[in-house]
Each structure stands twice: as structure tokens, then as C-alpha cells.
N, C-alpha and C positions, 0 to 999 in steps of 0.2 A: 279590492283585494281579485277580482278577477285581472287586470291586470295585471297584477305582481306574478299570479299564481303563472300567466302564462311567460313572466320572464323567467322564471325560475326555473321551467322546463329543462333547459337542455342544460344545465347543473342536473339535476335531478336526474334524466336519462342515464346519465355517463354516469351517477351514482347508483342507479337499478343496477345496469349492465355491469359495476364489481360491485356490486353488493355482497357477493360470499366470497369474497377477496376481503371486502371489507372487516368482514363480519368472522373469517377466518374459517368458512366450511370444510369438514372433508373432502365431500365430493367434488370439490373444483379446489383444491389445495396446491400448493405451486409445488407438487413432486409427482407430476405427474407425465413427464417430457422426455423420456425415451433413454437412450444408449450412456456408456461408460464416461469422464473426466479424464480428457489428459492431462487434466493441471496439477491432479492429484499427490504428484509425487514433488513438483514445485510449492506448494505451501503446507501440504503435509504429512511434511518431512518428519517432524517433532521435531525440526532445529526449534532451539530456545531466543536463538536471534532475532529480532523484530522482520519478515520480510515481504513477500506478497500476500496482498489477502487476498485470501480466498472464497469470492462472495457466489452462491447459487441465487444470482435475482435478473439470470436471464434464461432464453434455451429458443428453440430455430421455430418456433412458429412465429409466423407461417413459416418466414423463411430463413436462416439466419443471413441477412442481407448487409451491406455495410449502408446503413441511414441512420445517420445521428443527427436528421431537422426534430428539432425540438415541436416540432407539433401532429407529427405523421405520426399512425395511429401503428405503422410498422416500425417504427424505432424505435433500438438498442436502446433498454433498459435505463440504463447509467449516459444516453445525453442530457440526462438532468443535473452530472453533475457537470458537466461543462460549461450548462448554459443558468447560470444562478436568476433564479427572479429578484425581485425586488425584497420580499420579504419571503418567507416560509413560515406555514402555517403549524405552529405544534398543533396534531388535535387530539393531543393529549392534556395539554391544558387549553385547550381554543383560543393560543395566543400564536403574533404575527411576530417571527426571531430576525432580525435586520440582516441583511442582507445586501445587496447593490442599495439598498436605502437604508442609511441608517436609525432613522427617523419620522414618523408618518404626527399626522394631527387632523382632527377634524375640525374646525371652526362652525359650522354648522352640518344638517344631516346629508347635504346636497356635494359637502366638500371634506376634498380630499386630499391632501398638502405632503406630499416626499421633502425630505430633504439625500440627495444623494451622499454617498461615498466618496469624495475626490481624489481616494488610493488607489483603486480598482486600473487594470489593467485588463486589456486585452491580451490572450495569450498569442499574437503576433505583433507585441509591444505597441501596439499602439493604446490610443487612450481613450479610456470610455470617457461618455456625456451625458449629458442632458438629450442629447440629439438622439443616442443611441436609444433611448426610452421612447422617446415621441413616435420616432419611428418604430421600431416596434409593434407600438399599438395604434398605429394608420398604418399599416403593413394588415395586422389582425383585421382592420375594416372596411383594406380595401381586397383584403383574399378570404371571404364570410368561414370556407370550411378549413382554414390556418386558426381561430378563433373556438377551441372545441371544449373552453370554457362557457360561452359565451358570455363574455364580458362588456361589447357593444351592444347588450342589451340592455345594460344597466350604464352606460357611461355617456355621456351628452360631447362633454368635448375631455382633449388632453393639451397641456399646454406647459414652458417649460420657460423658465429666467434665469440664466446661473446654475446654479449647482440645486434648482427645487422644481420639482415638478408637480404641476395643478391638476388634478382630476377631477372633470364639475360631473358630475351624476344627474341623470333622468328625473331624476326626484328625489325626494327625502328616503332615503335607507344606507343608515351605519350598520350592518350585515355584511353590506355589498364590498368592504371594504375587505373580506374575507375572500374573495376570489378573484377583485383586481386589481390585488398588487401582486399578486402567485403569478403571473405569464411570466415563462421564461424571455427573458431579453435576447436579443441578438444583433450582431456587430452591423451599422447600419454601411462600413466601407466595403462590405464585403456582399451582407443580401440585395443591397440597391439595388443590382449590376445581375443578382438571380433573372430571369425572365419568367419562370413561373412558380414561385415557391410551393405551391402546392404539391407539384410533381419533385420537388428536390428533394433530391436523397443526404446531404449536404454531409460527405464521403469524408471529407478532410476539416471537421468541425475546427473553428474559434469560436471559442469563451472565454469568460472572466474567469470559470471557476476553477475548486482545488487538486483538476487532475484534466489532462492532456489523453487523446487519442495514444496508438503507442503500435500495435499491432494488431490485423486485423485477418483471424481467417477461417474461414466455413464452418470450425468448430470453435474456437473458444478468440475473445482478443481479449487484448489486455490496457491498462488504459496506467500511466507513470507521470507523478505528485506534477503540479505546475511549482513551477520554482518561481515564477514570479509572482505568486497570486497573493493579493495582498494582507489573507490571515495563513499563509504560509507555517509559523511556526503552529499551527492550531492542526496541522494535516500529520500525524504521526507517521503513514503507512508510506511506501514509496510508489507502489505499486497495486492496482488490483488485477487481481483474474478473474473474468469473466465465461465458465464452459459454453456450449450452447445446450450440455443436456442437464439435471438437475435432478436426479429419482431420489427419492430418501436413502435408498441403498448407498448412492453413490454419496450424496452431503452426508452420513454417518461414517464408510468405509474410509473414505479419503479427507476426511478431519477437515472441513470447512471451515472458513474462522465465522463466519454470519451466512443464515441461509431460514428463509418463511415457511415454513411448514409442518402442520397437524402430525403428532408421531405418537402413535399408541404406544403409551407407561414409558413415558419420554425418560423416567427416571432409569429405566434397566436401558429402553437402546439408546438412546443420546449421551447420558452426562455420563455413564459406565464404558461409556463404548473407547474414552481418550477423557487422560485427566486435566482440568482446569477445562473442560464441556459445561455448559452452564445456558436456561433459558430465559425467559420472561412470554409470560403470558396475560399481557392485562386485555383487560373489557376493551374493543372495539364496537360494539352496538348492541343493542339489546332485540334477541331471539323474542314472537311474541304472539298467541293468538289472533290474530283481527278476527273478525265477527263482521260477517257481512251485516249492515244492520240498516239495508235495504227491505227487508223480510224478517216474518217474522219465525221464531221468539227474540229472534237480537235487535232488533230494536225497542225490546223494552229492557231500560239499565237492571233494574233490581234480575232481569232472567242472567243479565250477564254478572252482576256482581252474586248471583249464586255462581256460576262459573267459575268464578273468581276463588270464591272461597273455599269452593269443594279442590279447588287441585295444592298438592305439595311441592312446592315448587323446589325444594331444595335436594327434594329424591329425582324429578325430572333434571335437574338443572345434572346432578351427578352422574344421574343413567346415560344425559345425553352426550356428555365430555367429559368424563372419567374425569369428575372430579376436580379437576383443571378450571373452571371459573366459577362466579356465584349466582345462585337466585337473584332474579332483579325484583326490583321491590314496584309500586304501582304508580311511581313521580313521571314518569317519562325520561329522566333522567339519565346519563350513561356517569354510575359509582361506581371504586373513587374520583375519576375525573371531572364529575363537576361536583365536588362537593359544597365546594365556595358557594355556588347556586342553591342548594336543597335548602328549601321552607320547614325551618323547624318546629313550627305546631302540626308537619305532620309526623302523625304517630310512629316512629321503627324505621326512620327512613324513609317510610313507604314502604314495608315488606309487609305479604298477608300472607300468615297463619295458617295453614288448612283447619279449616273446619266445619264440617259437615249439617253440622243442627244449623248453626248460623246460613248455608248453602242451603237448605230444607227451607225454613224463614222467608229469603231472601226469590227463593221459588215459588212457596207458596203467596207471598205478595203480588206475585206478577198472572200468578191463576192458575197455578200449576199444582198438584197436589199426588199424593203416593199412593196409589195399588199398592201392596205386598212390597218389594220390592225397587216397584219401577215407577221410575216420574211419570205419570199421563197429566196428559191435557183436557182439556172443559167436554170433550165425547169419550175421556177409559183410552183412548189411545197412548202409549208408550210413548213419550217424547225420543226424536232419531234428527240426528244429523251426521256429515262426512266429517273430514279434518284432512286436508289436502293438503303434500307436503310436497316436494320433491326427489322423484328418484335416481337413486343410487347417493344422495347426502346422508349417508349414514350415520352421523351424529343426530340430524334434524328425524331422522325415523326411529332410531332410537328415544328420542325426545320423545317425540309423535306416539308413542307406542304406551308410553309411560302415561300418558294425557289421557289417552284413550280407556289405560286400566283404571286411572281416579273418576273420571265421569263417568266410566260404566260402575264402579264400585256407589256412585250417586246415582246410580238408577235411570243413566242415560242409554241411549243407541249407538252407537259411535263406531262408523265405518274409515277406515282409511282411503282415502285417494293419494293415489303416486304416482300422475302425469312424469314425463320424462320434461326434463327441466324447459324446454320452448316452449310445451302448449302450458306449464304451470307459470310461467310469466304472463303467457299471454291470459291465463286463468286470473290471475291477479290481477291482474290489469284492465280487465272487464268487466270484474267482479263475478265469476262463474264458480263461486267456491259459498258454504255454510260457513266454517272455520277454517281460518288458514293460515300455517306457520308461516311467517314472516319478520322481516327485521327492520329496524329502524334506528336512526340516531349514530354518532357519530361522526358527525361532522367538523366538529369542535366549536358549534356554534348552537346554542341554544334555540336563536330563533331559526336557525334553517331544522333543526331538528323537530320542532314542535311547527313547524311551516307547514313542511311537509310530509307530516303528522295528522294532520288534523285542520289543516284551512282549508275553509269551503272552497277556495280559485279550485281546486283540483277535483271539485266533485265531477261526477261522470255518470250519468243513467247506467243502470245497466245494462252493458253489451257494447257500452262505447266506452274504449282504451283511455286511463288518465295514469298518472305519470307520478303520481302522486297519493297519498288518503284514500288507499287500493278499499279500508272499509266503508270508505263514502259516510263520514262525519260531517254531522252540519250545527253547527252553534253561534251565534252572532254574536253571544259573548266576545268568544273565543277569536272570533277575524275582527272583533275590534280591537279587543287584548295584542295580538298578535301586528293590527297593525298601526299601532303607539308602540311596542318593544324593536318593529323597523326604524322609528325615525326619536327611539330617547337615545341621545349621548350618554346624559350621567345614567352611574354604572347601578349609584343605587336604585334609581327607578326602572333601572330594565332587572334589578333582583325584583321590585315589588310588582313585576309584569308577568316578569318567569311563576313568582308564587304562585300566581293567578292561575297561570296553564298548569301547575304541578294538580293544587288542589281541584281540578276540573276531571286531569286525567283520574286522582283518586277517587274522587268522588261518582263521576259516570262511565266511566271503566268503557273506555269506546275500545281502546284495546286493552288486553288483559299481559302485561310483562311476567315472562315464563325465566329467563337465566339471559346472563350478558354472552355473546357470540367471542371469541378468544382473538385475540393475534396471535400470532403462532412465531415468535420468536428465537432464533436458535446458535448460540453464541461462545465462541473456542476463548478464554484466556488463556491458553497456550502462547499466545505472541501479542495479543491487544488487550487490556481493560476499559473500563469505562462506559461498557456498553446499557443501552437504556435499562433501569430497573425498577421493581417500584418504591427502591430508596431515592434514586435518583430518574423521574419519570421525563426526560428533556425530549421522551421522543419516542413515539413509536416504533416498532421494531421493522414494520414497512422496511420494504427493498424497492417499491417503485414510488414513481412524483419525485417530489424534492427531497420528500424525510430522508434520504439516504446524506443529503448537506449535515444534519441535521448530525447524524452519527459520524460523519468523516471527522466534521470539525472539532470534535468533544472525545472522540477516543483517542488512549495512549499505549503509549509501544513499554513492553514490558524489558 
């Protein structure tokens, strides 16, 4: 597992950087980017005729340059609807949705065979072929800086025969398909002449996707429908308008069609602002308390169970997120997204009800007693600890304050520590905390979620940075279960292994789940319907990555 831990680091590091986006934190939502939009009049005019789709998906940071290189860290967000991958991961269901690939099979845990779509063409009318796919993977191998998701950490070889591409992995790794099959594919006939693709801005991109670049200015750009797209009949919006600035005020006042932003009192600030406005805030990750398992009293499972029993998760969730999200259970699963993986033998889907009497019993088992209303150790000193949460993340701060209040009522002296985000991330990685408010999950894969959370392959001594397992958990049975889950191709076997991991989370309490972090999707049905929703969770509401491909090929014009 040590080798596996190292291989997952590139992906996990990327997830850590975007974790505030992935679970929708108030302090780092997509609502901080600046001045007014010049696109509001075109798509926000109140017309009932389906026209340009006004999307808050880009901003001027670091600068609003014309860069559509899909592997660049400064690319424009909607480069991903020009350059399609073989498959797009639906993170809500953990399913790979076909795009340039129509199907794939895994005859064994080291082999992935993809059947390519034969109807796709590049937007310059050149035919798409397996050569483009093998060229793309070879390009990422030749220029590692382009390999932003670290696919060549998993891949041994890529070969093609006719309309099939075979990817052979370095080792048995069934979940790796979610990573290696989601790389944006570029045209060989153009990119083979690019001398340095790491600095290439690709100002006039040629892709297979549903949209092509139309106009670009310093304040916004537009994309028009690719009329030769192989799924053109599924693309309703004739044009996308993407301003360089998308503040919350602009999103509301200019009547955007689609945005991603945490808005306080969403019913009154968004829904009532314009007829047809709606929203969906599904769970995107689990916000949890991570105890430092290398130090007392957190190295004692009974003490951790006591902390868990002392907390009213419903109240913490409502206080932190204004009632938008649910309290989290203690299985480690993201519910209801992963309901089909839930171990039904665990009571109440893993929900833990506050019970101060039970908390007292657990604390006493761990060797602590009460002196009046104070929980004290064997020397008579009150149990004291700090809870770390990032400065400026106001929803997490509200949750942390409620945790502090409830643990104080359980007799524990709790102090809040609020470092700036950069210092918070350093403390998280180095293990410089007692209790840490953090997040996990939401990748769409139960293996990846549990591996990142519990695998000892990430274990590092205090003071040495790690990219996952920040609580420093070690359990040989868990590692063995993760190893088996990694190579299991049978779904029933995967579920049984998943049940074992859930039981460990429930019984051993390595982290304490609090509430689900929301994904803050804002939509308008003024022009288009069919947005993802609780009734039809075909995609996350996210405006980044390849997720827009799922949405833009599903919405319909009114």
C-alpha cells in the first residue's frame, strides 16, 4: 500500500487544493470575482425565447487571457466543453458517462479496453480516430507538466487497434478507470506541430465538443454551438456567454441562467429575484472533525466515541449551513449519493443521535471522570483541547462555534484556533492540531474516498506533510480491505468490502462526521429546463471540469 499511496498523491493534492470548492465553502465560493458583467442585457432581458445561456463559470483571475489549452492551470473554464474526454465522471453516482468512448470493459484489474465513437469529428471537419487518443496519452507522458491528474502514475501502455484503445495499468487497479478515462483528448493533426505544449495557449481551439469559441474580449467571451457535433440534437443552447466577473450581486441582478455560489437565504435572494429561478444544493463531501490520533486523549477510541455522542449533528448542520444540508452519518459514505453502497446492518444509516449520558459512559471507559460539570483526567485537570478551522470560512466557523458550545456542555474546555487558510492547510498536512474541522469524500468512488481518508500509505510522523489521512490513522485490517477493494472487479465483492470499511468508520470513529458540504447550484428556468436536481441527479451542479458536458447535453429549451 505504500506504493499505492504515493501514486495517488498527485490526484489527492489536486483535490486538497479544490476541496473548498468541492464541498462549497462560503469563504471560498465563486462569488468573489469583481465588477459588473456586460452580458446581463443579452441573456437577462426577460425574453422567453431560448437564447444565449449566461453562465457564471469564469473570472478574470489570474488574468482574463485567451487560453484554451485544456491542460493549462490558467485555461478558461469552458475549454472543457471544447475538448471532450473518453468519459465524464458523474460524481453524484460514481458512474462514467460515454462521450468520445461509447463503452469500456475491464477484462481484468490491470486492463481497460475502450470502444471509440465512430461518428465524432473535430470542429475543423477532420475525422476523430484512435490515433488522436494514443497521441494524447503519449503527449502527457512526454510532457509530464500536462499530466495534471497523474494518469501516467497508473498507466503502463496505451495501444490502439481499429476503433478500440487498450490501456494497460502498472498494477491491478479497478478504480483507476475513473482517472485515466477522463483525460481531455486533443487533435493529433494540430498538436503534433506544437513545439512546447506546456506553454501553448491554444487561442483558436479545435475540439470535438458541443461548442466552439466565438468571440473573446478582455471582459467576456462567447461560445457558439458546434453544428457538426455528433450529439448536436442534445445541445439546446445556441450560445454560451461567459463574463469575466461574476459577483453574487451580478449573478442575481443580471438574471444568470446557471451559476455556482453559496447565497444566504436563497429563497428570498435568488428564487424571488426572478421568475423561474431555482436551485439545487446536493451534498458534495462530508465536513468532519479529524482528531489527531497520535496524541492523547484522541488515540483512545472510547474517548472519540464520547466526543461523537456528545454532538447534536442536526443542530450543527443547521447552524453552519442555514438548513441547506443534512447532518452526516458515521459510515463515511456521502448520502443519498452512495445509498446503493450502504451497509443496511448499520443502524439508522449511520446517524448518531446526541446522548450525553452515553458520552459520559464512553469518557469513563477511556479513564476520565467528572468533577462537578467538568470532565477531568486522572490528575484532576479539566480536559482541554483546541479546534482548528480556517479563518474567513464563515459557515465552518459557525459550525465550529456550535461544536465548541456542545463540547463545553459536556465538560470539555475547547478553544477555537482560526489560522489563515494557507496556515490551516499547513497545519492539516503536518498534523499540527488537536481537533481539525476538515472534509473528505465526494470523488464518486468509495475506494478513493476511503483510501484518502484511512490508508496508512499516507501516514507521516507529526511535522512531516501528508496529502491525505490527516488524522494519521493506522489499521492493518483496513489496509488489507482497501487492497482487496482496489483489485475487485465484481460489484458484489466491492460492496462487501465497502461494508467492512463502513463498519470500521462506525465502530472505531477515526473521524467524526458532522454534516454534508453542499454544492451550490443556481439555475434559471426562464429559458431552459432539465437542470440537475434531487429528482434527476444526472450531474453535479458544478460549472468546472468536464461536468458542464453532462449538463449542456441534457438541458432543453422552453
